[in-house]
N, C-alpha and C positions, 0 to 999 in steps of 0.2 A: 346477529342477524346475517352479517356478511358470510360467516362460515356456514350458516345453514344453506346458503345458495350453492356453495361448493359441494355440500353433502347431497343436495338435490341433483346436481350433475352426476355424482357418483351413483345415485340410486337409478337414474335414467339409464346409464350405461349398463348397470347390472341387469336391469329388466330387459334391455335389448339383447344382451348376451344370452339370457334365459329364453328368448324367443317371443317375448310379448310384442303385440303390434306397435309399430313405431308411433303412429299418430296418436293413439289412445294412451300410450305410455307418456309421451311428452305432455299432452294435455292433462292427463290424470294426475301425474306426480306434481305438476305445477299447480293444478287446482287445489289439491289436498294441502300442499305446502302453503299456498297463498291464503287459504281459508284459516289455517291454524296460526299463521304468523301475522298476516296483514289484514285479515278480516274480509267479510264479503263485500263491503263497499269498495274495496280496491278494484274489484272486477268490473266496476262501472266504466273503466277505461277500455275494456276488452272489445265491446262491439264496434267502436270507432276504429280500432286497430284492424279488426277483421274486415270491416267494410273498405278500409284503405287498401287491403290486399285484393279484395274482390273487384275493386274499381281500377286496379293497376292495369293500364292499357298494354304495357309491355308483356305482361304475363299471358295475355290472350294469344301470343305467339306459340305458347307451349302446346295446346291442343291442335293448333293448325299444323305445326311441324310434325307432331306425332301422327296426325291423319295422313300427311304427305308421305311419311316414311312407310306406314303400313300399307297404304294404297300402292306405292311403288313396288313393295315386296310382292304384292299380288299381281303385278303387271308382267312378271317374268323378266324384268330388265336385268337382274343380276345373273340369271342363267345365260342369257344372250351375251352379256359382257364377258363372263368367264370363258365361254366357248371361244369367242373372238380373240381375247387376249392370249389364251393358250395357243391358238393357231399362230399368232404373231411371234410369241417368244418361246414357243415350245421346243424349238430346235437347239436352244442355248442351254447349257448346264445351269440348272437353277431357274430356268425360264418360266416353268410352271409356277414356282413360288413367287417370282417377280410378278407374274400375271395376277395372282391372288392379291398381292399387295396393291397393285394398281387398281384393281376392281374394288378393293376395300376403300381406297382413297376416293374413287368416284362415287361410291355408294355413301361414304361419309359426307361428301359435299352435296349429295342429293337427298339423303334421308336422315342420317344422324341417329338412327335407332340401332343400338348395339345388339340387342337380342335378335332382331330380324336379320341383321347382316351376318352374324356369326352362324346362326342356324342355316340360313340360305347357303352360305359358302361351305359350311360343314357338310350339308347334304349333297351339294353339287361337286365340289372340288376335292374333298378328302378321299372319296373312293378313287378318283382319277389319280391323285397323287400316290396313293398306296399301290394302285395298279401299275404306275410308272416306276415303282420300286424306290420311292422317296423314303428317307428315314422317317419313321413315324413321329418321334418327338419333334423333329424339325418341321414336318408338315403341320402338326397340331399347333406348334408355336406360331407359325406364319398365319394360320387361319384365325386363331384366337386374338393375336395382337392386331391384325389388320381390321378385325371387326370392331375394335375399340377406337379407331381413328376418328369416328364421329363425335368423340368427346372433346376433341381439340380443334378439328377442322370445321369451320363454319359451314352451314348454320348448325350450331351446337346447342342443345337444350341445357347442358352444363353451363355454357357461357351466358345464356339468357338468365338462368337462375342466379348465377354469381353476380351478374350485372345488377339484377334487382336487389339482392341483399347488400351488395357493396355500394349501391348508388352510383354505379359507373355506367356510362353509355354502352349499350349492347353493341351498337355499331362500331364503336372504338375497340371493344373487345374482339369483335369479329376481325377487324383489320389487323390488330396486334397479334392475333393467333395464326395468321396465314403462314408467316415464315417459320415459326416453331413447328407448325404442323408439317410443312414441307420438309423441314430438316429431319423430323422423325421418320417420315416416309422414305426419304433418301437414305437415311441410316439403315433402315430395314432392308432396303434393296441391296445396298453395298454389303451388308452382313451376309445375306443369302448368296450373293455372287462370290464373295470371298470363300465362304464355306464350301460352295460347290466346286470352286477352283482347287481348294486344298484337299478336299475329300470328294472326288467325283462320284463315288458310289452312293453318297447320301442324297444327291439331287441330280440324277441323270436326265438327259434330254428326253422329251416325249417321242414315242415311236413316230417315224417319219410320215407314215400314211395318214396319221391324225392331224398333221400340220399342213397337208397339201390342199390345193384347191381353195385358197382363200383369196377373195376378190376385194378390190378397193371399195366396191359398193357395200359389201357386208361389213367392212370395218367402219365405214361412214355411218351406216344405219345403226350399228350397235352403239357407237359413241354419241350419235346425235341426240338421243333421248336424255342421258344424264347431263351432257353439256348444255343442252337447251334449258334444262331446269336450273343448273348452276348459274347460267347467265341471267335467267329471269329473276332468280331469288337474290343471289349475292350481288349481281350487277346493279339491280335496282337500289339495294342498300348503299353500296359503295358510291354510286353516282349521285346519291342524295335524292333520288326520285321517290323512294318509299322508305317508311320506317321499317324496322324488323318485323313488326306485327303485320303491316300491310304486305310486306314481301312474303311472309308466311302464308297469307291468304292467296297470293299469287301462286305460291308453290303448291298449296293444297288443290287449287283449281287445275294447275298444270299437271299434277300427278293423276287426277281423274282423266284429263285430256289424253295423256300419254298411255294410260291404261286402255282407253277407248281405241286409240290408234293401233295399239298392240293386239287388239281383238280379244282382250282378257276381261273387259268390263261386263259386269252384270249387277242387277239390283241386289242379289244375294251378297255379292262381295262388298257392295256399298254399305249394306246393313252390318255385315261382319266388321268392316273397317271402322264404322261409326261406333259400334258397340265396344270394340277394343280401345278405340281412342278415348271414349267416355270412361272406361275402367282405369286406364293409365292416368288420365288427367285427374280423375277423382282421387286417386291415390296420392298424386303429387300435392294437390291442394288440401287434402285432409292433413297430410304431414305438415304443410305450410301453416295451417291454422293451429295445429298442435304446437309447432315451433314458436309461433307468435305468442301463444299463451305462456309457453315456457320462458321466452325472452322477456315478457312483461314482468313476470314474477321474479325472474333472476335479477333484473335491473331494479325492481321494487325493493328487493333485499339488499341492493347495493353490491351485488356480487362483482359487477364490472369494476367498481371502485376498488374493491379488495384485490382483484387481479392486477389492476394498474399499479396499485401501491406495492404489491409484492414484486412486480417486474422493475419498478423504479428503485426499490430498495436493493434489488440484486444488481442494479446498475448495468442492465443489458443494453447494448447498442442496438439501433434499429435493425442492422443486418443480422445480428445474432437472434433478435426477437423473431424476425421472419423465418430464419432457419429453424428455430424451435417450433414455430407453428407448422412448418412443412413437415417436420419430423413427427409431430403429433398426428397430423392428418394422414401421413403415410402409414403409421402404425394402426390407426383406427380403420384404414382402408382394408386391413386384413379381416375385419370383423363386421363392419357395418356398411350400408349402402351410401353412394355418393350423395343422394338427396338428403339423407339424414345428416351427413357431415356438413353439407352446405347450410342447412337450416338450424343446426345445433351449434357447431363450432364457430362459423363465420360471424353470426350476430354477437357472440360473446367477445371475440377478439377485435371486432370492428372499432369500438370506441378506443381501444388501445392503439390500433393502427392510426386512427385519426389524431390521437394525442401525440404520437411520434411523428406525425406528418409524413407518413410513408406513402409512396405512390401506389394507389389502389389498383390502377390498371396493371402495373407490374405484378402485384400480389395476385390479382385475378387470374393472369395467365399461368403463374407458378402453381396456383391451386388447381387450375384446370388440368395441367399436365400431371400433377400429383394425383388427382382424382382418377385420371385415366389408368394409372397403375392399379387402382383399387379393383378394377374389373379383372385383373390378371393375377393378383396375389392370393394364394391359397390361405386359409381353407375355404373362404367364402367369395372367391372371385367369380362374378356372375358369368363372364365369358367362358370360364372353364366348365361351369355347370351346363351352359347352353351347348357347348361343343360335345361334352360327354353324352348329353342326351340324344344326340343325333349321330354319334360316331359308330362305326362298325364294331362288332364284339372284340376284335383283336386289338383295338385301341384301349389301353389300360389308363387308369387315372394317373399313375406314376409317369406314363409317357407324356401326358399333357403337362404335368407339373415340370418335368425335366425340360420340355421344349420351350416353355414360356420364360425361363430364367434369362436367357440372353436378351430377349426383347424387353424385359423389365429393366435390365441393366442399361440398355440403349436409352430408354425413357429417362432413367435417372441421370444419365450423362447429359442429355439435352436439357433436363431440368437444372442441372448444375451450371451448364453454360449460360442459360437465361438468367440464373441467379447472379452469376459473376459479371455477365455482360448484358445488362438490361437494355442497352441501346439497340440490341437486335430487334426489339419490339417496335422501334421507330421506323423500320424500313418501309412499311406500307402505310403507316399512320401519318396524318398531316403534320 
């Protein structure tokens, strides 16, 4: 029976690679396997498991943060930020690239929606970078990697989902993720400046006339909106005033307010934002329900006991076990989405992590950084697809693939650092 559970996992991944819908693949394979092996009465446990998910207060933050991100995209905040940052740093070699990274960071801390961030920056900054004679692979690498910062910089939907599955406080994950996120951002900036210094032709300064006439007021106005939202959302969580879900509600209201202040609000945009939020949230929760069905049958077949027995017989140390899990997640990131990895792999390995008494906060941050790379790794890196969809015709797919490699390496270096020095996570945590 235990080996049937592993066969079930293999069938699921085969179906995903063949393009079957994730939620229905998980639920369908698990249901068929469960009926044939455990009988229909076994599924009497399923309704209570699903209701436990639906009544999970923390998961309510997901639609609220999604709404906040989509509404802010429609407020035009990203365009204003990019223009202002380009004026500030444009005279420096690589300055336009640094501007895109800073804007990606601010948008990550304000929205956390990868697709919206990459598309917005691709539409606005990529033509400007090409016009400024930036090396195309470097330009695309900067935009695609900066757009994924919302996966590690709070408030991150990845961290919310990981916290729910790992049974770790989302607030603690947010605090622990701050320093790794800042290290990744700083590493991006250093890389761009070093490349611009070594090869001035790949990242020249912006033409002088486009960086003139910048006022303190325009800088203040451009930065005020994202900073206000960051303080309202993250500040309320870190100060203990609000839970992540309550802070997400504050963020959703703040996004509407900022859109009104920017003069971009309309009832039509509100309807579009609500519809897109409903679509994305429904997708996540359908996958979660499918994953719950899969996890129930997998444990009913004692698949978790078999994996634990295999690992213990192999005499793997806790550190090697975590390294093996990270390697598996990294490889899977080439082929499937982060939501699927969180809801399929993490529930399978969680009992093993608990048996080895491994710090789940540390594992959560390692997984978040690892999953961030899944947006950048071909052939199915979603950031690459988003960017290619809005890029000018002269930007080829191979340019995007070449440009992203150094930034993947940077993320893996930071991942290795957190793996070797887990105390880094304690910098902002109590």
